[in-house]
C-alpha positions in Angstrom: 146.1 118.0 58.9 148.4 115.0 58.1 149.0 111.5 59.8 151.9 112.8 61.9 149.6 115.8 63.1 147.0 113.5 63.9 148.9 110.8 65.7 150.9 113.3 67.5 147.3 114.9 68.7 146.0 111.6 70.2 149.2 110.7 71.7 148.7 113.8 74.3 146.0 112.4 76.7 145.5 112.4 80.4 143.6 109.3 81.4 141.9 108.9 85.0 140.6 105.7 85.7 138.7 106.2 88.9 138.4 108.9 91.4 136.1 108.2 94.1 135.3 110.2 97.6 135.1 108.7 100.8 136.0 105.1 102.2 138.4 103.3 99.8 138.9 106.0 97.3 141.2 105.1 95.1 142.9 106.9 92.1 144.8 105.8 89.1 146.5 108.0 86.1 148.9 107.4 83.3 151.5 110.4 82.8 151.0 112.0 79.1 153.7 112.5 76.8 153.6 114.2 73.2 155.3 112.1 70.6 157.1 115.4 69.2 160.7 115.1 71.2 161.1 118.9 71.3 158.0 120.0 73.4 157.9 116.8 75.9 155.4 117.8 78.1 154.3 115.3 81.4 151.3 115.9 83.9 150.4 114.7 87.1 147.3 113.4 88.7 147.0 114.3 92.5 144.1 114.0 94.9 144.0 116.8 97.5 140.8 116.5 99.9 139.2 114.1 97.8 139.5 116.2 94.5 141.4 115.2 91.6 144.0 118.1 90.6 145.8 117.7 87.3 149.4 119.0 87.1 150.3 120.2 83.6 153.8 121.1 82.7 155.4 122.8 79.5 152.8 124.1 77.0 149.3 122.0 76.7 146.0 122.8 75.1 143.7 123.5 78.0 141.7 120.4 79.4 138.0 119.9 80.7 137.2 117.0 82.4 133.1 116.3 82.8 131.7 113.4 85.3 131.7 111.2 86.5 127.5 111.0 86.6 125.9 109.5 89.6 122.5 108.4 89.7 119.5 110.3 90.5 118.8 108.0 93.8 121.9 108.3 95.4 120.3 111.9 96.9 117.0 109.7 97.8 118.0 109.5 101.6 118.5 113.4 101.9 114.7 113.6 102.0 111.6 112.9 104.7 109.5 111.8 101.8 110.9 109.9 98.6 108.9 109.5 95.4 109.8 106.5 93.3 108.3 106.4 89.7 109.5 103.9 87.4 108.3 102.6 83.9 109.3 99.1 82.9 112.9 98.2 83.7 113.4 101.6 85.1 112.2 99.8 88.6 115.6 98.3 89.1 117.2 101.7 90.6 113.8 101.8 92.3 114.3 98.0 93.6 117.8 99.0 94.8 116.3 101.9 97.1 113.7 99.9 98.7 116.4 97.3 99.5 118.5 100.3 101.0 115.4 101.0 103.1 114.9 97.4 104.4 118.5 96.8 105.2 118.4 100.4 106.8 115.4 100.1 109.2 117.0 96.7 109.9 120.5 98.1 111.0 119.9 101.9 112.1 116.2 103.1 111.9 116.8 105.8 114.4 119.4 107.4 111.8 116.9 106.9 109.1 116.0 110.4 107.7 113.6 109.2 105.1 110.2 108.5 107.0 107.8 107.7 103.7 108.7 106.0 100.3 106.2 105.9 97.8 106.7 103.7 94.4 104.6 104.0 91.3 105.5 101.4 88.8 104.0 101.1 85.4 104.6 97.9 83.7 103.3 95.8 80.9 103.7 92.4 81.2 101.4 90.8 84.0 104.1 88.5 85.0 106.3 90.8 85.7 105.7 91.5 89.6 107.1 87.8 90.5 110.8 88.8 90.6 109.9 92.1 92.9 107.7 89.9 95.0 110.5 89.1 97.5 111.5 92.4 98.7 107.8 93.6 99.1 107.1 90.4 101.4 109.9 91.2 103.1 109.1 94.8 103.7 105.5 93.8 105.2 107.7 91.3 107.3 109.5 93.9 109.2 106.8 96.1 109.9 107.7 98.3 107.1 104.2 98.6 105.4 103.4 101.9 106.8 106.7 103.4 105.8 106.6 101.8 101.8 103.9 101.9 99.7 103.5 100.6 96.5 101.4 101.2 93.9 101.8 99.6 90.4 100.1 100.0 87.3 99.5 97.7 84.3 99.4 98.8 80.8 98.7 95.8 78.9 95.9 93.5 77.5 93.8 92.4 80.5 93.5 88.3 80.5 90.0 87.3 79.7 90.6 85.1 82.7 91.9 88.0 85.1 88.5 89.7 87.4 88.6 93.4 87.0 87.3 95.3 90.0 86.9 98.9 90.7 89.1 100.3 93.2 87.7 102.0 96.5 86.0 105.1 96.1 88.4 107.4 98.3 91.4 105.6 95.9 93.1 108.9 94.3 95.5 106.6 92.5 93.3 104.5 90.1 90.1 103.5 89.0 90.4 100.0 88.4 92.6 96.9 89.8 93.2 93.6 89.0 94.8 90.5 90.4 98.6 89.8 89.1 100.3 86.8 89.0 102.5 87.7 92.6 99.3 87.4 94.5 99.1 91.2 94.3 96.8 94.3 92.8 97.6 96.3 90.2 95.8 99.3 88.8 94.9 99.0 85.1 96.1 101.9 82.9 98.5 104.9 82.9 99.1 106.9 86.2 97.6 109.9 86.8 100.3 112.0 87.8 98.0 114.9 88.7 96.0 113.2 91.2 99.5 111.3 92.3 101.2 114.8 93.1 98.3 116.4 94.4 97.2 113.2 96.7 101.1 112.7 98.5 101.7 116.5 98.7 98.7 116.9 100.4 99.5 114.2 103.0 103.3 116.2 104.0 103.0 119.9 104.2 105.9 121.8 104.9 108.2 118.8 103.5 110.6 118.5 100.9 109.7 115.6 98.6 112.2 114.3 96.5 110.9 113.0 93.4 112.6 110.5 91.6 111.9 109.0 87.9 113.6 106.4 85.9 112.0 105.6 82.4 111.8 106.8 78.9 112.7 110.2 77.8 109.0 111.4 76.5 107.4 110.0 79.4 110.4 111.8 81.8 109.4 115.0 80.1 105.5 114.8 81.1 106.3 113.6 84.6 108.7 116.4 84.9 106.3 119.4 83.9 103.7 117.8 86.2 106.2 117.6 89.3 107.2 121.4 88.4 104.0 122.4 88.2 102.6 121.0 91.3 105.7 122.1 93.2 104.3 125.7 92.7 101.2 125.0 93.5 101.8 123.0 97.0 104.5 125.5 97.7 101.6 128.2 97.7 99.1 126.2 99.4 101.4 124.4 102.2 105.0 125.4 101.5 105.7 121.6 100.3 108.2 121.2 97.6 108.6 118.4 95.2 112.4 118.1 94.0 112.3 116.4 90.5 115.1 114.3 89.5 115.4 111.7 86.7 117.5 109.1 84.9 116.0 108.4 81.3 116.3 105.7 78.3 115.5 105.4 75.0 
């Protein structure tokens, strides 16, 4: 292909700036026109019932559009029970969900479908909890302690000054705890997701449980595999379903 053909190919395009559904939906589009004066072609982008429709003219190649992609947690409030699993910086979308729960509880709890939220967060820096403290304190102060349940797991080296204790014998989420810098306690070591899915699933029979993961890809594969396994077991035992959603990073 010569340079002229390449230039002509790249000049044939449709650019859609944004398409959104609902309040404030906007759409920006550029017309397209080939540089070949013998086969000029234009296209318009219209919005029909919230959907983008491309109206083509002339002899244009097939156009495939993929996306946009939404975050998995967008569907969190479709579930009565939600499990948030985060690793490291993956707690960011989980923190956003907790803030949404907090504000929805304040300004319309009667319309809030979600009645129980579990957060399981794995982190390495024992001082990381400090920035997360405000939202957790706010949740407790507003009486959301019965709705939001937070479990953190510290996987770094335990400082010599830290006091390591055994967790209660009936605790199904971890065996040892340590005091963190934010005045909170964390489990020491990685979470056992077999125990977690079994425990949470057992508390919510005949319920569809949304499971939302954000973290590294290898961990996502492991958690997804276990979630699917427990989905089958819990569905057979108590008609409980675990629906897994993930957002990964490398």
